[in-house]
DRENLO-738852 format. One record per residue (C-alpha): x, y, z. Coordinates in nm, 4 decimals, m for minus. Layout:
N
X,Y,Z
...
//
This chain:
522
2.6482,m3.2687,5.9642
2.4090,m3.1267,6.2327
2.1688,m2.8567,6.1947
2.0666,m2.6229,6.4110
1.6597,m2.5837,6.3923
1.4797,m2.2697,6.3790
1.1293,m2.4540,6.3497
1.0034,m2.8079,6.3180
0.6697,m2.9095,6.2155
0.5561,m3.2461,6.3219
0.2817,m3.4821,6.1326
0.0675,m3.1544,6.0764
m0.2843,m3.2585,5.9542
m0.5666,m3.0216,5.8639
m0.9271,m3.1483,5.8147
m1.1768,m2.9409,5.7055
m1.4484,m3.1130,5.8535
m1.7675,m2.9144,5.6645
m1.6010,m3.0691,5.3068
m1.4301,m3.3791,5.4686
m1.1283,m3.2423,5.2667
m0.7787,m3.3179,5.4003
m0.5391,m2.9851,5.3261
m0.2689,m3.1165,5.5011
m0.2279,m3.4825,5.5872
0.0789,m3.5775,5.8267
0.3003,m3.3384,5.7043
0.6557,m3.3021,5.8665
0.9116,m3.0042,5.7586
1.2491,m2.8986,5.9393
1.3677,m2.5119,5.8842
1.7507,m2.4722,5.9756
1.8597,m2.1559,6.0979
2.0288,m1.9667,5.8442
1.8667,m2.1215,5.5763
1.6221,m2.0335,5.2683
1.3859,m2.3187,5.1991
1.1632,m2.3430,4.9208
0.8166,m2.4711,4.9333
0.7162,m2.5848,4.6275
0.3575,m2.7750,4.4959
0.0745,m2.7437,4.2464
m0.2297,m2.5129,4.3304
m0.3936,m2.6692,4.6242
m0.1009,m2.8769,4.7299
m0.1494,m2.7717,5.1015
0.1598,m2.5140,5.0940
m0.0340,m2.2106,5.2015
m0.2549,m2.4016,5.4574
0.0574,m2.5499,5.6237
0.2367,m2.2163,5.6715
m0.0697,m2.0852,5.8052
m0.0821,m2.3001,6.0534
0.2524,m2.2122,6.1764
0.1640,m1.8817,6.1431
m0.1445,m1.9318,6.3927
m0.4236,m1.8279,6.1080
m0.5496,m2.1755,6.0636
m0.5435,m2.4526,6.3618
m0.4423,m2.7681,6.2889
m0.6238,m3.0928,6.3379
m0.3364,m3.2611,6.4728
0.0438,m3.2705,6.4969
0.2813,m3.0188,6.6565
0.5006,m2.7283,6.6318
0.8613,m2.6640,6.7778
1.0542,m2.3321,6.7584
1.4072,m2.3292,6.8651
1.3630,m2.7209,6.9704
1.0793,m2.6171,7.2260
0.6948,m2.7438,7.1852
0.5044,m2.4245,7.1339
0.1296,m2.3804,7.0964
0.0528,m2.0996,6.8016
m0.3430,m1.9825,6.8299
m0.3130,m1.6523,6.6457
m0.0599,m1.4296,6.4749
0.0150,m1.2328,6.7838
0.1418,m1.5770,6.9071
0.3514,m1.6413,6.5929
0.5177,m1.2723,6.6312
0.6124,m1.3676,7.0219
0.8011,m1.6356,6.8726
0.9626,m1.4404,6.5943
0.7554,m1.5289,6.3288
0.6431,m1.3389,6.0294
0.4632,m1.3687,5.7178
0.3733,m1.2050,5.3984
0.0549,m1.3437,5.2456
m0.0216,m1.4044,4.8727
m0.3331,m1.1902,4.9194
m0.2732,m0.8365,5.0780
m0.3331,m0.7629,5.4148
m0.3286,m0.4023,5.3554
m0.5621,m0.0693,5.4186
m0.5538,0.1068,5.1010
m0.6848,0.4466,5.2856
m0.3749,0.4550,5.4982
m0.0294,0.5561,5.4070
0.2658,0.2939,5.3406
0.4229,0.3885,5.6580
0.0872,0.3518,5.8774
0.0616,0.0284,5.7310
0.4232,m0.1159,5.8225
0.3955,0.0044,6.1580
0.0354,m0.1228,6.2354
0.0188,m0.2789,6.6110
0.3647,m0.1418,6.7035
0.3218,0.2453,6.6274
0.5615,0.5188,6.7542
0.3745,0.7169,6.9993
0.4199,1.0926,7.0901
0.2432,1.0565,7.4240
m0.1010,0.8991,7.3686
m0.1123,1.0075,6.9615
0.0309,0.8298,6.7031
0.4120,0.9859,6.6164
0.3653,1.0459,6.2077
0.7090,1.1985,6.1758
0.9111,0.9081,6.3534
0.6810,0.6393,6.1749
0.7649,0.8094,5.8479
1.1352,0.8298,5.9105
1.1704,0.4730,6.0567
0.9989,0.3130,5.7459
1.1690,0.5494,5.5049
1.4792,0.4119,5.6477
1.3816,0.0466,5.5976
1.2721,0.1311,5.2527
1.6380,0.2644,5.1738
1.8075,m0.0111,5.3227
1.6360,m0.2623,5.1032
1.6215,m0.0235,4.7632
1.2329,m0.0551,4.7341
1.0753,0.1509,4.5209
0.7951,0.3135,4.7427
0.7904,0.6209,4.9573
0.6815,0.6154,5.3084
0.4125,0.8932,5.2791
0.2424,0.7350,4.9825
m0.0809,0.6058,5.0022
m0.1276,0.2490,4.9667
m0.4318,0.3030,4.7204
m0.1856,0.4761,4.4751
0.0377,0.1751,4.4488
0.0895,m0.0832,4.2016
0.0063,m0.4468,4.2789
0.3964,m0.4700,4.2785
0.4680,m0.1931,4.5361
0.1958,m0.3372,4.7422
0.3589,m0.6550,4.7730
0.6908,m0.4623,4.8484
0.5026,m0.3180,5.1558
0.3876,m0.6259,5.2647
0.7359,m0.7222,5.3007
0.8616,m0.4210,5.4483
0.6056,m0.4918,5.7481
0.8270,m0.7885,5.8093
1.1677,m0.6141,5.7904
1.0118,m0.3484,6.0219
0.9321,m0.6025,6.3027
1.2687,m0.7836,6.2606
1.1253,m1.1628,6.2553
1.3595,m1.4315,6.3121
1.1516,m1.6795,6.0776
1.0247,m1.5007,5.7693
0.7434,m1.6729,5.5429
0.6876,m1.5298,5.2437
0.3971,m1.6598,4.9916
0.5077,m1.5878,4.6465
0.6981,m1.2796,4.7195
0.8171,m1.2262,4.3880
0.5152,m1.3192,4.1529
0.4330,m0.9107,4.0734
0.8215,m0.7908,4.0982
1.0403,m0.7097,3.8072
1.3604,m0.9127,3.7209
1.5432,m0.5691,3.9115
1.3172,m0.5781,4.2174
1.3629,m0.9535,4.2300
1.7349,m0.9747,4.2064
1.7349,m0.6583,4.4965
1.5259,m0.8633,4.6941
1.7125,m1.1725,4.6954
2.0420,m0.9705,4.7923
1.8268,m0.8629,5.0897
1.7304,m1.2011,5.1588
2.0814,m1.3367,5.1667
2.1881,m1.0715,5.3950
1.8957,m1.1760,5.6463
2.0456,m1.5276,5.6375
2.3686,m1.4137,5.6930
2.2804,m1.2363,6.0167
2.0716,m1.6002,6.1400
1.7093,m1.5193,5.9996
1.5538,m1.8330,5.8464
1.3137,m1.8122,5.5594
1.0506,m2.0033,5.3987
0.9284,m1.9026,5.0587
0.6215,m2.0320,4.8832
0.6798,m2.0309,4.4885
0.5967,m2.1866,4.1697
0.9026,m2.0255,4.0103
1.1405,m2.3216,3.9362
1.4278,m2.0887,3.8133
1.4058,m1.8923,4.1409
1.4233,m2.2354,4.3708
1.7505,m2.2816,4.2027
1.8839,m1.9258,4.2177
1.7745,m1.8466,4.5980
1.7147,m2.1558,4.7937
1.9300,m2.4104,5.0129
1.6447,m2.6929,5.0138
1.3460,m2.7425,4.8511
1.0403,m2.9158,4.9700
0.7647,m3.0189,4.7316
0.4006,m3.0906,4.8343
0.1402,m3.2496,4.6487
m0.2470,m3.3394,4.7492
m0.1776,m3.2218,5.0984
0.1140,m3.4223,5.1579
0.5056,m3.3969,5.1944
0.6375,m3.5722,4.8636
1.0286,m3.4743,4.8953
1.2774,m3.2503,5.0460
1.5777,m3.2119,4.8399
1.8909,m3.0045,4.8558
1.8941,m2.7671,4.5818
2.2261,m2.8165,4.4548
2.1534,m3.1813,4.4239
1.8465,m3.1681,4.1966
1.7213,m2.9451,3.8981
1.3887,m2.7912,3.7821
1.2934,m3.0863,3.5777
1.3109,m3.3234,3.8778
1.1140,m3.0553,4.1041
0.8467,m3.0324,3.8232
0.7963,m3.3708,3.7929
0.7789,m3.4193,4.1712
0.5265,m3.1115,4.2037
0.2816,m3.2596,3.9308
0.3463,m3.6415,3.9914
0.5513,m3.6846,3.6502
0.2828,m3.5000,3.4427
0.4756,m3.1939,3.2635
0.2404,m3.0967,2.9996
m0.0655,m2.8527,3.1028
m0.4232,m2.9647,3.0778
m0.5754,m2.9223,2.7350
m0.2504,m3.0381,2.5551
m0.0517,m3.3505,2.4470
0.2832,m3.4200,2.3737
0.2428,m3.4443,2.0137
0.0842,m3.0670,1.9856
0.3322,m2.8039,1.8527
0.3928,m2.4828,2.0570
0.1738,m2.1879,1.9485
0.4137,m1.9212,1.7855
0.3687,m1.5564,1.8100
0.2402,m1.3761,1.5433
0.4246,m1.1422,1.3340
0.3363,m0.7662,1.3895
0.3946,m0.6873,1.0187
0.0911,m0.9334,0.9463
m0.1214,m0.8102,1.2148
m0.4761,m0.6820,1.1007
m0.6809,m0.3932,1.1527
m0.6325,m0.1410,1.4485
m0.8678,m0.2426,1.7421
m0.7883,m0.0171,2.0314
m0.5732,0.3032,2.0382
m0.4217,0.5300,2.2775
m0.3864,0.8894,2.1299
m0.1694,1.1169,2.3300
m0.3243,1.0140,2.6464
m0.2366,1.1963,3.0055
m0.3577,1.0998,3.3548
m0.2455,1.3962,3.6168
m0.1805,1.2720,3.9460
m0.2959,1.4872,4.2265
m0.0217,1.6916,4.4528
0.2539,1.5396,4.2213
0.4534,1.6893,3.9777
0.4837,1.4096,3.7296
0.1743,1.2570,3.5713
0.0535,0.9126,3.5964
0.0640,0.8723,3.2304
0.2489,1.0960,2.9995
0.1453,1.1549,2.6300
0.0900,0.7776,2.6122
m0.0091,0.6728,2.2334
m0.0001,0.3184,2.0970
m0.2200,0.0874,1.8985
m0.2973,m0.2778,1.9419
m0.4094,m0.4750,1.6025
m0.6318,m0.7724,1.5414
m0.4125,m1.0803,1.5851
m0.1500,m0.9292,1.8257
m0.0160,m0.9756,2.1668
0.1103,m0.6271,2.2947
0.3052,m0.6379,2.5892
0.3846,m0.3595,2.8721
0.6811,m0.3872,3.0823
0.7931,m0.1487,3.3595
0.9010,m0.0844,3.7188
0.6446,m0.0437,3.9867
0.5275,0.3095,4.0154
0.6006,0.4000,3.6050
0.2763,0.3979,3.5029
0.1197,0.0502,3.4234
m0.0806,0.0569,3.7652
m0.2459,0.3373,3.5966
m0.2571,0.2101,3.2480
m0.4409,m0.0874,3.3703
m0.7024,0.1324,3.5750
m0.7607,0.3380,3.2394
m0.8121,0.0202,3.0201
m1.0492,m0.1499,3.2712
m1.2823,0.1810,3.2831
m1.1819,0.2758,3.6533
m0.9831,0.5699,3.5883
m1.0880,0.9003,3.3694
m0.8082,1.0283,3.1518
m0.7162,1.3923,3.1640
m0.6222,1.4732,2.8138
m0.5790,1.2606,2.4867
m0.8244,0.9984,2.3200
m0.9157,0.6439,2.3718
m1.0415,0.4968,2.0199
m1.2292,0.1944,1.9667
m1.2905,0.0664,1.6435
m1.2927,0.4304,1.5108
m1.5365,0.5257,1.8340
m1.4309,0.7630,2.1033
m1.4488,0.5616,2.4433
m1.2384,0.8043,2.6279
m1.4976,0.8344,2.9142
m1.6629,0.5031,2.8971
m1.6775,0.3359,3.2524
m1.6756,m0.0820,3.2896
m2.0256,m0.1665,3.2496
m2.0163,m0.0085,2.9055
m1.6616,m0.0740,2.8077
m1.7395,m0.4643,2.8642
m2.0517,m0.4325,2.6543
m1.8525,m0.3234,2.3821
m1.6216,m0.6404,2.3843
m1.3461,m0.5698,2.6740
m1.2680,m0.8673,2.8571
m1.0100,m0.8302,3.1631
m0.8048,m1.0119,3.4031
m0.7184,m0.7638,3.6575
m0.4070,m0.7754,3.8433
m0.5837,m0.7482,4.1983
m0.7778,m1.0478,4.1541
m0.9716,m1.0463,4.5014
m1.0426,m0.6833,4.5103
m1.1713,m0.6305,4.1522
m1.1784,m0.9955,3.9976
m1.4328,m1.1483,4.1891
m1.7021,m1.1356,4.4381
m1.5510,m1.3303,4.7168
m1.8653,m1.4012,4.9114
m2.0836,m1.5300,4.5717
m2.0318,m1.8440,4.4539
m1.8124,m1.9733,4.2118
m2.1136,m2.0282,3.9531
m2.2093,m1.6728,4.0125
m1.8695,m1.5260,3.9640
m1.8430,m1.7439,3.6177
m2.1854,m1.5549,3.5210
m2.0765,m1.2077,3.5550
m2.1906,m1.0117,3.2411
m2.3620,m1.2939,3.0813
m2.6906,m1.3465,3.3031
m2.8714,m1.2822,2.9610
m2.7282,m1.5628,2.8042
m2.8487,m1.8132,3.0638
m3.2043,m1.6747,3.0930
m3.5122,m1.8186,2.9236
m3.8430,m1.5682,2.8987
m3.6839,m1.3789,3.2314
m3.6177,m1.6388,3.4273
m3.2735,m1.8064,3.4911
m3.1956,m2.1720,3.3513
m3.0452,m2.3371,3.6208
m2.9675,m2.6425,3.4257
m2.7725,m2.4582,3.1643
m2.6016,m2.2665,3.4352
m2.4927,m2.5655,3.6187
m2.3866,m2.7448,3.3078
m2.1629,m2.4031,3.1888
m2.0246,m2.4006,3.5672
m1.9047,m2.7561,3.5516
m1.7404,m2.7386,3.2196
m1.5188,m2.4482,3.3060
m1.4233,m2.6048,3.6318
m1.3089,m2.9425,3.4599
m1.1583,m2.7549,3.1421
m0.9542,m2.5221,3.3356
m0.8865,m2.7850,3.6016
m1.0321,m2.5174,3.8916
m1.0069,m2.7307,4.2079
m1.3294,m2.6009,4.3724
m1.7338,m2.6547,4.4179
m1.9252,m2.4694,4.1770
m2.1847,m2.3870,4.4416
m1.8938,m2.2700,4.7557
m1.8213,m1.9017,4.8093
m1.5142,m1.7984,4.5899
m1.3378,m1.7336,4.9457
m1.3406,m2.1116,4.9845
m1.0712,m2.1630,4.6783
m0.6984,m2.1155,4.7012
m0.5430,m1.7952,4.5150
m0.4143,m1.9895,4.2216
m0.7753,m2.1284,4.1778
m0.9358,m1.8004,4.1796
m0.6939,m1.6797,3.9330
m0.8052,m1.9864,3.6981
m1.1699,m1.8945,3.7575
m1.1167,m1.5675,3.6814
m0.9207,m1.6655,3.3512
m1.1714,m1.9219,3.2678
m1.4686,m1.6370,3.2749
m1.2684,m1.3912,3.1100
m1.1297,m1.5912,2.8004
m1.4589,m1.7733,2.7648
m1.6711,m1.4371,2.7306
m1.3892,m1.2689,2.5078
m1.5503,m1.1140,2.2130
m1.3057,m0.8226,2.0625
m0.9943,m0.7192,2.2732
m0.8675,m0.8487,2.6197
m0.6529,m0.7347,2.9049
m0.4341,m0.9456,3.1197
m0.2527,m0.8213,3.4082
m0.0188,m1.0395,3.5905
m0.2079,m1.3456,3.4319
m0.0018,m1.5810,3.6015
0.0655,m1.4614,3.9240
0.0151,m1.7297,4.1581
m0.0108,m2.0186,3.9159
0.1871,m2.3287,3.9246
0.4016,m2.4451,3.6032
0.1066,m2.6552,3.4421
m0.1628,m2.3930,3.4715
0.0781,m2.1034,3.3967
0.1779,m2.3068,3.0469
m0.1883,m2.3724,2.9818
m0.2810,m1.9725,3.0200
m0.0017,m1.9027,2.7751
m0.1667,m2.1621,2.5093
m0.4991,m1.9721,2.5854
m0.3425,m1.6393,2.5166
m0.1956,m1.7805,2.1716
m0.5148,m1.9265,2.0938
m0.6941,m1.5968,2.1336
m0.4240,m1.4181,1.8771
m0.4625,m1.7067,1.6580
m0.8388,m1.6568,1.6319
m0.7478,m1.2753,1.5643
m0.7957,m1.1474,1.9073
m0.6102,m0.7936,2.0149
m0.4511,m0.8926,2.3693
m0.3032,m0.6556,2.6002
m0.0433,m0.7962,2.8349
0.0916,m0.6067,3.1320
0.3025,m0.8319,3.3173
0.6195,m0.7681,3.5898
0.7624,m1.1110,3.4462
0.9951,m1.0224,3.1552
1.0103,m1.4117,3.0687
0.6459,m1.3788,3.0348
0.6358,m1.0560,2.8287
0.9295,m1.2414,2.5771
0.7345,m1.5471,2.5384
0.3818,m1.4200,2.4625
0.4029,m1.0571,2.3028
0.4615,m0.9391,1.9452
0.5810,m0.6011,2.0317
0.6678,m0.4771,2.3943
0.6108,m0.1142,2.5218
0.8226,m0.0132,2.8187
0.7157,0.2567,3.0463
0.9273,0.4657,3.2727
0.8006,0.7707,3.4517
0.4744,0.7474,3.2888
0.5689,0.7919,2.9313
0.6728,0.5506,2.6587
1.0544,0.4885,2.6974
1.0857,0.2457,2.4284
0.9136,m0.0110,2.1742
1.0773,m0.3063,2.0802
0.9682,m0.5939,1.8161
0.9811,m0.9724,1.9458
0.9304,m1.1734,1.6392
0.9284,m1.5421,1.6729
1.2275,m1.5985,1.4769
1.4908,m1.4117,1.7242
1.7759,m1.6186,1.7916
1.8563,m1.7194,2.1811
2.1476,m1.4564,2.1942
1.9126,m1.1971,2.0241
1.6214,m1.2210,2.2631
1.9030,m1.2465,2.5654
2.0172,m0.9063,2.4270
1.6437,m0.7787,2.3598
1.5731,m0.8698,2.7493
1.8970,m0.6396,2.8838
1.7599,m0.3488,2.6521
1.4118,m0.3967,2.8053
1.5673,m0.3827,3.1647
1.7665,m0.0740,3.0847
1.4715,0.0861,2.9304
1.2689,m0.0198,3.2559
1.5260,0.1808,3.4311
1.5506,0.4754,3.1941
1.8930,0.4007,3.0571
1.8310,0.2760,2.7141
1.8912,0.5150,2.4166
1.8696,0.2619,2.1461
//
């Protein structure tokens, strides 16, 4: 059976000469018209590089590109746009000081004479938002959005431009189940209209759920392309990791870590007491009279749809946003108005959802990033002990399987490896309580499992763990208790003991989903 091709990549190679590293080596891939193709592989497998070449962000060392059967040269995203190609990046390309509408229409702004037409832009973007059922407002500043909502804005940019070939790098990584279901309906409408989609994803269940075919890369090479109906998650995972299904640091004989029992949780570590954060010029507060306590030896999970307060909660926990009313108490002491530096000295470890802007210094080296807040530990008589520092960095690179060089700038790492570096640094300097926001965003299956193991080990050592995640399965796997936010308030609280039967856990997931939409009355 013949298929009409939207794009063809032929023997694409990319050599980074400064490091003699082949990111892609003789990779060939076809994209059919009207299909959803999932591109899968471990962190650093070469997926994003291949798509950046197709989008004109990275020049290939060799090979050719064909669009609608004709050879083309794509030197920039502008060239890609002319050929009907659009891309949503894993790392957002947004201007936080501008509104959603201004970001979406940038480069093709509606004009009134020589001036930007605000009203026309807002109305046009609002129509696209309504058509695709996204939870953002056209006139909202991007700086006020959650990570999940920022992802929606990136996707809106593609929809607004009406691209024929859509490349989406981890498009569901920070979306809730409800948002993912809505997005998938949109994807199906798009392919029914003749569009072609390439999704870069680590989520094996999504590959089976949404794709027509799956292409698997490993170590810069194309390993296999499978019709999705003819494969399963186990085969895809095995192809991605070369048959190694266990995460680093584990073995087949090791028993899985179990969640704790809230009834057995230890002393209170951190408490919110009627905490309120008021928004500027908006009726509803960002946090509305929120109270909770996380205990020693407990993982407390937070779930909610974007725009319902989780982003504000994270900012308050991280010391970036002052509260309006209420109290935050750490081991009996009021810490309501402490900034990040003083919170870190008190024992806060923090893995932020926005790993690039908040979690690291991109132009500093990997080693320098790993030393954040720990310089005194590596100093002798006021001088840095270089040997100890290098040894520490090399140990973390190996233990957390971070693919990168310790003296290179962090921006040289792939997104997944940046996330692993941040996780390694924060877990290693954990002292009292730790906040994880979207901890497995952009990580492959193996690395994700390793993160879950580390969360379990922190709990088992008596740590107080706060887990904020848009991934309900992640919350259900790790958390002992789950709080659901709706319109800035705690809409429901659920216990999640390890003894729950599968059918009870499925029902719990449904109830959490209902609470996220304000429909739970339990």
